[in-house]
N, C-alpha and C positions, 0 to 999 in steps of 0.2 A: 236273840242274836248272834246273826250272825257273824264273824268275823270276817277281813274281806284278805285272800292271799292266792298264791301266780293260781291258782288249782283252776280245774274249769269251771265254770260259773253256766246258770242258767239261761240260754234267750230265752226273754219278754216281749211282746208288745207293749204298747202301751195301755192297752186296754187291760192286762196279765196282771197290770204293779199295785192295786188292789190286793191279792192274788200273795205277792210274795213282800209284803212287808215284813221288814230288822234280817231279809237272806238276799243274800247276794244272790246276785243278776249282771248279763249281759245284754245291754239294750242301742238301736239301732237307733237315729233320726238323723232329720238337717238340719243343719244351725239353721236358729231364728235370732239370736237375738245373742248377742255378750255382754257384760255389765264395765266396766267400763276399770276397775276393779279386778276382774279377770279372776276370779274368786266365785262368776253364778256365770252358767248360759240357760238359753231359750231352746230350746232341742226341740219339732217335731216330730213323732217319731211314725214309723214309718205308716203306720195304722192312725195317722193321721192324730195322735193325743198330744196336747202341747203340758212339757214336762222339761219343768226347772232342775240345772243340772249345777248340784254343789260342787265344787271345786273343795278337794281338804289340802292345795297347797295352790296359790295363785298361775296362774297360766303362766307361762317362759315363754312361748309362741303363741301368736297371734293363730283363734279361727276366724278361719276365713267364714261367711255369709250362704246358704246358699250348698253349702258341701257336705256331703253325708261324712260320721262321728260315729264308732261305733264307744262304748265308755262302759267299765266292767268296777262295780262296787256295789254298792247297798242300796235297795227302796227302802226309804224312810216315808213315804207315803205313797196317795196312788198318783200323786202331780209333782212328784222330790224325789229328785236320785242322787247318792253322793258319789260323788264321782274319783274313784283310786286310780286308777289309768285310764286313755283313750285312744283311739287312733280315728285320724282323721283324712277321707279319703282325697286323690285329687280330683280336680274336679272332671273330668272326663271317665273317672269311674263312677263317680258322681251322679253321675249323670246318667248314664249306660244305667245302672242298679235296676230291676225292679222289684220295684217295692210290694209288687201285690203279689207275685213267687216268689216273697220270702214273709210275707204275714202269709203267706199258704201252708209253706215250710212249716215254722211256728206249728204252725198247729197243728200239723199231722200231730207234731215232736211230743209237744206235747201233749195229747191225745194215745201216741206209742205208748210214751211215758206213763203216763197212768193207769192205763189197756194191761201194761203187763206187771208195775209196780199191786194189783190187787190181784191182779191172775197169783201169783207170786205168794203173794195173804193168803187168795182163796185155800192155795193147795202148794205142797210142799215140793211138785216137780217140775223142773228147774228145764224144762224144755225148753229154752229161745236163754237169752244172756243178752243187756245190752252194754251195749259198751258207750262209755264216755268218750269222745276223740275229739277234742276242740269243741268244744258244744256239741256236737252232735254225736245219733247212735246210730247204732250196726246193729241188726239185728243177725243169731244165727240160729238155725236150727238144731 
């Protein structure tokens, strides 16, 4: 199991959670419901999966329903995520955020990473380098 640290985490969608159980990740979604005790919330991810967020500490500031949130932590199961830290976006940014473009980006990001890893395993030639930068990938030749 990965332990959470402040280093960059793989960005995933709700549908990808089953592939990242017990691994550190970043997940984005809209707040649907926050439990009264502030220890759990439900979000709808950008690919419309419902995920229960389990906070390691009760929330100190309230989350706004329907606002976009980015959570950082460990995937517990295909529908549960342990949140070590989060960022809530302002309503205006939440309204303008293009969820489909984000999903397309994540799909391409995962595909590029997988292809690069397979390429490195198959040959010792390092023709391109992947540099994680705030969870984004830059390919150089």
